[in-house]
C-alpha positions as CSV (number, residue, x, y, z in Angstrom):
1,M,-7.4,80.4,27.3
2,K,-6.2,82.8,24.4
3,Y,-4.6,85.1,26.7
4,F,-3.0,82.2,28.6
5,T,-1.4,80.9,25.4
6,V,0.0,84.4,24.4
7,F,1.5,84.9,27.9
8,A,3.3,81.5,27.8
9,V,4.7,82.3,24.3
10,L,6.1,85.4,25.6
11,L,7.8,83.9,28.6
12,I,9.6,81.3,26.1
13,V,10.6,84.3,23.9
14,L,12.1,86.2,26.9
15,A,13.6,83.0,28.3
16,F,15.5,82.6,25.0
17,A,16.4,86.1,24.8
18,A,17.9,86.0,28.3
19,S,19.8,82.7,27.5
20,K,21.3,84.2,24.6
21,D,22.7,87.2,26.7
22,C,23.9,84.7,29.3
23,P,25.9,81.9,27.8
24,S,27.1,79.6,30.4
25,K,30.7,80.5,30.2
26,K,30.1,84.2,30.1
27,K,28.0,83.9,33.1
28,S,30.5,81.7,35.1
29,K,33.1,84.4,34.4
30,K,30.7,87.3,35.6
31,V,29.9,85.2,38.8
32,K,33.6,85.0,39.6
33,Q,34.1,88.7,39.0
34,Y,31.1,89.5,41.2
35,R,32.6,87.3,44.2
36,T,36.2,88.3,44.0
37,K,36.1,92.0,42.9
38,C,32.8,92.9,44.6
39,L,31.4,90.7,47.5
40,N,34.9,90.0,49.1
41,K,35.8,93.6,49.0
42,G,32.4,94.9,50.9
43,F,29.9,95.2,48.2
44,K,26.4,94.9,49.7
45,S,24.6,92.5,47.5
46,S,21.0,92.7,46.6
47,L,21.1,89.0,45.4
48,G,21.1,87.7,48.8
49,C,24.9,87.2,48.7
50,E,27.1,87.5,51.8
51,S,29.6,90.4,51.6
52,G,32.9,90.7,53.2
53,A,34.3,93.6,55.2
54,G,35.4,96.8,53.6
55,K,34.2,99.7,51.9
56,L,34.4,100.0,48.0
57,K,35.4,103.2,46.2
58,K,32.8,104.9,44.1
59,K,34.0,103.8,40.9
60,L,34.5,100.3,41.7
61,K,31.2,100.3,43.5
62,K,29.5,101.5,40.3
63,K,31.1,98.6,38.2
64,C,29.8,96.1,40.9
65,S,26.3,97.3,40.6
66,K,26.5,97.0,36.7
67,L,27.9,93.4,37.3
68,E,25.0,92.6,39.4
69,E,22.4,94.0,37.1
70,D,24.0,91.7,34.3
71,L,23.7,88.6,36.8
72,K,20.0,89.5,37.5
73,K,19.3,89.3,33.7
74,C,20.9,85.9,33.9
75,D,18.6,85.1,36.7
76,Y,21.6,84.5,39.1
77,T,21.0,84.6,42.9
78,C,23.1,83.6,45.8
79,S,20.0,82.1,47.5
80,D,20.0,79.3,44.8
81,S,23.2,78.1,46.5
82,S,25.4,77.9,43.5
83,T,28.6,75.6,43.5
84,D,31.7,76.3,41.8
85,G,33.4,73.6,39.9
86,S,36.7,72.1,41.2
87,W,39.2,69.7,39.6
88,S,39.3,66.1,40.0
89,K,42.8,64.3,40.6
90,F,44.7,63.6,37.5
91,V,44.5,60.1,36.2
92,D,47.6,58.0,35.4
93,W,49.9,58.9,32.8
94,S,49.1,57.2,29.4
95,E,51.6,54.7,27.9
96,C,54.8,56.4,26.3
97,S,54.7,56.7,22.7
98,A,58.0,55.5,22.2
99,A,60.0,52.8,24.1
100,C,63.1,54.7,23.7
101,G,64.7,57.7,21.9
102,G,62.1,60.1,23.4
103,G,58.3,60.0,23.3
104,S,55.5,61.5,25.1
105,Q,52.5,60.9,27.3
106,T,49.5,62.6,28.7
107,R,47.0,62.6,31.6
108,S,43.7,64.2,32.1
109,R,41.3,65.6,34.8
110,T,37.6,66.4,35.0
111,C,35.8,69.6,36.5
112,T,33.8,67.2,38.8
113,N,35.1,67.5,42.1
114,P,32.4,69.1,42.5
115,A,30.9,70.0,39.2
116,P,29.6,73.6,39.0
117,E,26.0,74.0,39.8
118,K,23.4,76.8,39.7
119,G,25.6,79.4,38.1
120,G,28.7,78.3,39.9
121,A,32.0,79.0,38.4
122,D,33.8,76.6,35.9
123,C,37.1,75.0,36.9
124,E,40.3,77.2,35.8
125,G,43.1,75.9,34.0
126,E,43.8,73.0,31.5
127,S,41.9,69.7,31.6
128,S,44.9,67.8,30.4
129,E,49.0,68.0,30.3
130,T,51.5,66.3,28.6
131,Q,55.2,65.4,29.5
132,E,58.3,63.6,27.8
133,C,59.0,60.2,28.5
134,N,61.6,57.3,27.7
135,S,64.2,59.9,26.3
136,E,67.1,57.2,26.8
137,E,68.9,56.3,23.8
138,C,67.4,53.4,21.8
139,P,69.8,49.9,21.9
140,T,71.3,48.7,18.6
141,P,68.7,46.4,16.9
142,V,69.9,42.7,16.7
143,D,68.6,40.9,13.7
144,G,67.9,37.1,14.1
145,G,70.1,34.3,12.8
146,W,69.4,30.8,12.3
147,S,70.9,27.8,14.3
148,E,72.7,24.8,12.9
149,F,70.2,22.3,11.5
150,G,69.5,19.4,13.9
151,D,69.8,15.6,13.1
152,W,67.6,14.2,10.5
153,S,64.6,12.3,11.6
154,K,64.4,8.7,11.1
155,C,63.4,7.8,7.5
156,S,59.7,6.9,6.9
157,A,60.6,3.9,4.9
158,E,63.4,1.3,5.0
159,C,63.5,1.0,1.2
160,N,61.9,2.4,-2.2
161,A,62.2,6.0,-1.0
162,G,61.1,7.6,2.3
163,T,61.5,11.1,3.6
164,Q,63.0,12.6,6.6
165,K,63.1,16.1,8.2
166,R,65.3,18.3,10.2
167,T,64.5,21.6,11.7
168,R,66.5,24.8,12.9
169,S,65.6,27.7,15.1
170,C,65.8,31.5,14.8
171,T,68.0,31.8,17.9
172,N,71.7,32.4,16.9
173,P,70.9,35.1,17.8
174,A,67.2,35.7,18.4
175,P,65.8,38.9,17.0
176,S,65.8,41.8,19.9
177,N,65.5,45.4,19.9
178,G,63.2,45.6,16.8
179,G,65.7,43.5,14.7
180,E,64.5,41.6,11.9
181,K,63.3,37.9,12.1
182,C,65.1,35.2,10.3
183,E,64.3,34.7,6.6
184,G,63.4,31.1,5.1
185,D,62.0,28.0,6.5
186,D,62.8,26.6,9.6
187,G,62.7,22.9,8.3
188,E,63.7,21.1,5.4
189,S,63.2,17.5,4.1
190,Q,64.9,14.9,1.7
191,T,64.4,11.5,0.5
192,C,66.1,8.7,2.1
193,N,66.7,5.1,1.5
194,L,66.3,5.1,-2.1
195,H,67.5,1.6,-2.7
196,P,65.0,-0.9,-3.8
197,C,63.4,-3.3,-1.4
198,G,64.7,-6.8,-1.2
199,K,68.3,-8.4,-1.0
200,E,71.1,-8.8,-3.5
201,W,71.1,-5.4,-4.7
202,F,74.2,-3.5,-5.8
203,E,74.3,0.3,-6.1
204,V,75.9,1.7,-9.3
205,S,78.5,4.2,-8.6
206,F,80.9,5.7,-11.1
207,G,84.6,6.6,-10.8
208,E,85.6,10.2,-10.7
209,T,88.3,9.6,-13.5
210,P,86.9,8.5,-17.0
211,T,88.7,6.2,-19.3
212,G,89.2,8.4,-22.4
213,D,85.9,10.3,-22.1
214,V,83.8,7.5,-20.7
215,Y,82.8,7.2,-17.0
216,W,82.2,3.7,-15.8
217,H,80.9,1.3,-13.4
218,R,81.5,-2.3,-13.7
219,S,80.3,-5.1,-11.3
220,E,83.4,-6.7,-9.6
221,L,82.0,-10.3,-10.1
222,A,80.7,-12.2,-13.0
223,Y,78.3,-15.0,-12.4
224,R,78.2,-18.4,-14.0
225,M,75.3,-18.6,-16.5
226,G,72.8,-21.4,-16.0
227,D,70.1,-22.6,-18.1
228,D,68.6,-19.3,-17.8
229,F,70.3,-15.9,-16.6
230,Q,68.3,-12.9,-15.1
231,P,69.9,-9.4,-14.8
232,T,67.5,-6.8,-13.1
233,I,68.1,-3.1,-12.8
234,S,66.2,-0.7,-10.8
235,M,66.6,3.0,-12.2
236,R,64.8,6.0,-10.2
237,W,65.0,9.4,-11.7
238,G,66.6,12.1,-9.8
239,N,65.7,15.7,-9.2
240,T,67.4,17.0,-12.2
241,P,65.8,16.1,-15.6
242,A,68.2,14.3,-18.1
243,Y,69.3,16.6,-20.7
244,E,68.9,15.9,-24.6
245,G,71.8,14.0,-25.7
246,M,72.8,12.4,-22.4
247,I,73.4,8.7,-22.8
248,L,73.6,6.0,-20.1
249,Q,74.0,2.4,-21.0
250,G,73.2,-0.8,-19.1
251,N,75.3,-3.7,-20.7
252,L,75.5,-7.2,-19.9
253,M,79.0,-8.7,-20.7
254,F,80.2,-12.4,-21.2
255,F,83.5,-14.0,-19.9
256,L,85.1,-17.2,-19.7
257,L,86.2,-18.4,-16.3
258,D,89.8,-17.3,-16.9
259,G,88.6,-13.6,-17.4
260,T,88.5,-13.7,-21.2
261,Y,85.9,-11.1,-22.5
262,V,83.9,-12.6,-25.4
263,G,80.9,-10.4,-25.9
264,I,78.3,-8.1,-24.8
265,T,74.5,-7.3,-25.2
266,N,72.7,-4.0,-24.6
267,L,69.8,-4.0,-22.0
268,F,68.7,-0.2,-21.9
269,Q,69.8,3.2,-22.9
270,T,68.6,6.5,-21.9
271,A,66.9,8.7,-24.2
272,T,65.6,12.3,-24.1
273,G,62.8,12.1,-21.3
274,G,62.9,8.4,-20.9
275,V,64.6,5.2,-21.4
276,H,65.0,2.6,-24.4
277,V,64.4,-0.9,-23.0
278,S,65.5,-3.7,-24.9
279,S,63.2,-6.4,-25.8
280,L,60.2,-4.4,-25.0
281,R,58.3,-5.4,-28.1
282,G,59.5,-9.1,-28.0
283,N,62.1,-11.7,-27.8
284,E,65.4,-10.7,-29.3
285,D,68.2,-13.1,-30.5
286,F,71.8,-12.3,-30.4
287,V,75.1,-14.2,-31.0
288,I,78.1,-14.5,-28.7
289,N,81.5,-15.7,-30.4
290,V,82.8,-18.2,-27.9
291,P,86.6,-19.3,-28.3
292,G,86.9,-22.9,-29.6
293,C,83.1,-23.2,-29.8
294,G,82.1,-20.7,-32.6
295,E,79.0,-18.3,-32.5
296,Q,76.6,-19.3,-29.9
297,K,72.8,-18.0,-30.1
298,F,71.2,-16.6,-27.1
299,T,67.8,-15.2,-26.7
300,K,66.8,-12.0,-24.7
301,S,63.4,-11.5,-23.4
302,L,61.8,-8.8,-21.2
303,Y,60.8,-11.2,-18.2
304,H,59.3,-8.4,-16.0
305,I,58.8,-4.4,-16.1
306,N,57.3,-2.1,-13.6
307,I,57.0,1.6,-13.7
308,A,56.2,3.1,-10.2
309,D,55.8,6.6,-8.9
310,G,59.0,8.4,-8.0
311,P,59.4,7.8,-10.9
312,T,61.2,4.3,-10.9
313,L,61.6,1.8,-13.6
314,A,62.5,-1.8,-12.6
315,A,63.1,-4.2,-15.4
316,T,64.3,-7.9,-15.5
317,W,65.6,-9.7,-18.6
318,N,65.9,-13.5,-19.2
319,I,69.0,-14.7,-21.1
320,A,68.4,-18.1,-22.4
321,R,71.2,-20.3,-23.7
322,H,70.5,-22.6,-26.8
323,T,73.4,-25.0,-26.3
324,S,75.3,-26.5,-23.1
325,D,78.2,-28.1,-25.2
326,C,80.4,-25.0,-24.9
327,P,82.6,-23.8,-21.8
328,D,80.8,-22.1,-19.1
329,L,79.9,-18.4,-19.7
330,Y,79.9,-15.9,-16.9
331,G,77.8,-12.6,-17.0
332,G,78.6,-9.1,-15.4
333,M,77.0,-5.7,-15.5
334,Q,78.6,-2.5,-16.6
335,F,77.2,1.0,-16.9
336,P,79.0,3.4,-19.3
337,T,78.4,7.2,-19.7
338,K,79.8,10.4,-20.6
339,E,78.2,12.4,-18.0
340,A,80.2,12.9,-14.8
341,N,77.3,13.3,-12.3
342,V,75.1,10.7,-13.3
343,E,73.5,10.6,-9.7
344,K,71.9,14.0,-10.4
345,Y,69.7,12.4,-13.1
346,F,69.4,8.6,-12.2
347,L,70.0,6.3,-9.3
348,L,70.9,2.9,-10.4
349,H,70.9,-0.6,-8.5
350,Y,71.3,-4.1,-10.1
351,K,71.2,-7.5,-9.2
352,I,71.6,-11.1,-11.0
353,S,70.0,-14.3,-10.5
354,K,70.2,-17.7,-12.4
355,W,68.1,-20.7,-12.9
356,D,70.2,-23.9,-12.9
357,S,68.3,-27.2,-13.6
358,G,65.0,-25.5,-12.5
359,N,66.7,-23.9,-9.1
360,L,66.9,-20.4,-8.5
361,V,70.3,-19.4,-7.5
362,R,71.1,-15.9,-6.3
363,E,74.5,-14.2,-6.9
364,K,77.2,-14.7,-4.4
365,R,77.6,-11.3,-2.6
366,D,80.1,-12.7,0.1
367,A,82.5,-14.3,-2.4
368,R,85.0,-11.8,-1.0
369,T,86.1,-11.8,2.4
370,K,86.3,-8.3,4.4
371,S,90.1,-8.4,3.9
372,G,89.4,-8.6,0.2
373,A,90.9,-12.0,-0.5
374,F,88.8,-14.4,-2.5
375,E,87.4,-17.1,-0.4
376,M,87.6,-20.6,-1.9
377,R,84.3,-22.4,-1.5
378,E,82.5,-25.4,-3.0
379,D,80.3,-23.0,-5.1
380,A,83.3,-20.9,-6.0
381,G,83.2,-21.9,-9.5
382,D,79.8,-20.0,-9.9
383,V,81.7,-16.6,-9.4
384,M,84.7,-15.0,-11.4
385,F,86.2,-11.6,-10.7
386,I,86.2,-9.2,-13.9
387,P,89.7,-8.2,-14.6
388,D,90.5,-4.7,-14.3
389,S,92.3,-4.7,-17.6
390,V,89.2,-5.7,-19.8
391,E,88.6,-3.1,-22.5
392,V,85.2,-3.0,-24.1
393,D,84.3,-1.0,-27.1
394,I,81.1,0.9,-26.7
395,S,78.9,2.4,-29.2
396,F,76.8,5.3,-27.7
397,S,74.2,5.0,-30.5
398,A,70.6,3.7,-30.2
399,S,70.9,1.9,-33.5
400,D,70.5,-1.6,-31.9
401,L,67.6,-0.2,-29.8
402,S,65.9,1.6,-32.7
403,D,62.8,-0.9,-32.9
404,D,62.4,-0.8,-29.2
405,L,59.7,1.4,-27.4
406,V,60.8,4.3,-25.0
407,V,59.6,4.4,-21.5
408,V,59.0,8.0,-20.9
409,Q,59.3,9.7,-17.4
410,N,56.2,10.9,-16.1
């Protein structure tokens, strides 16, 4: 058993030494030389290999004998039916590395048709090859451009502010040949139907030309005051915060039926970040000098106020008259300001209602026909036109509102 073990170790050592002298690549090269330069030219093999016709010269015969001895050391023999390697077909070309302007692509093959066996020679040549591709000049890149916006969608609300949207597409032109995509959003939204819900509302719009340095909106009509008179304003803050020092007033003016102006009272005035609301702390008495009747007392009270998201302020005042022995008075609204672009900061609407002998009477919006002519009706005495020539002295100070609270924008 001891001798057997020593013999096995010796065989392993010899096999390892032989493998070091016969690396696969070197052996394959020698096999090829042995076949092409020796056997094919008539060298008589002692390894069991077939020889071709012919007679070798002495010098070549000596080299072939030496080569054969080397192959013997590598345990090569033709009786092992060795097989030389052969290339497979090339696979398809890879995708070009560039779509235009010159790129490259490769394809490969393997030494498996057949693979070398039992000392057979490896395949000669390269296993892969490369070629140029897509050498044509690249087209000019085209950056994308926006189309025009489509129509606005239907407003989400019929009043009290809804939203609507419109979209555009990156198709004018569409990006191509590696051009840039359009920048920005493909849609936008805006608020719509900002007017308050309900009927009898008038929108406040300001003339483009000021009187002096004051821009005006004045109601076209004034309405006969009954036992109680209720002016209502709706004020929605715009997207631009009002700047410090900007003043916008809401006044109630008083007239006789013939258009004679007799007095005024203030209902609100903007303040930094909010609005002074008259009578917010409680009832307020004021006096109007009525021609032929003297000073007449009125009481102004805040009938209703609501602050909603938006933000929106809605306020109604009740104007109560203390005597009915004087001529009828008519009330109309005016909104003076020194800011030319009020709509950036505030959107205003107003309406007027009156209580006469316990009955609610709305303002007569249709007192003027479509042609602009005044339409005489049984109730025509409830309405009068405010003359364009009326001049009212306005003081842009908060002295008469100093005791009132400020409703602050959220």
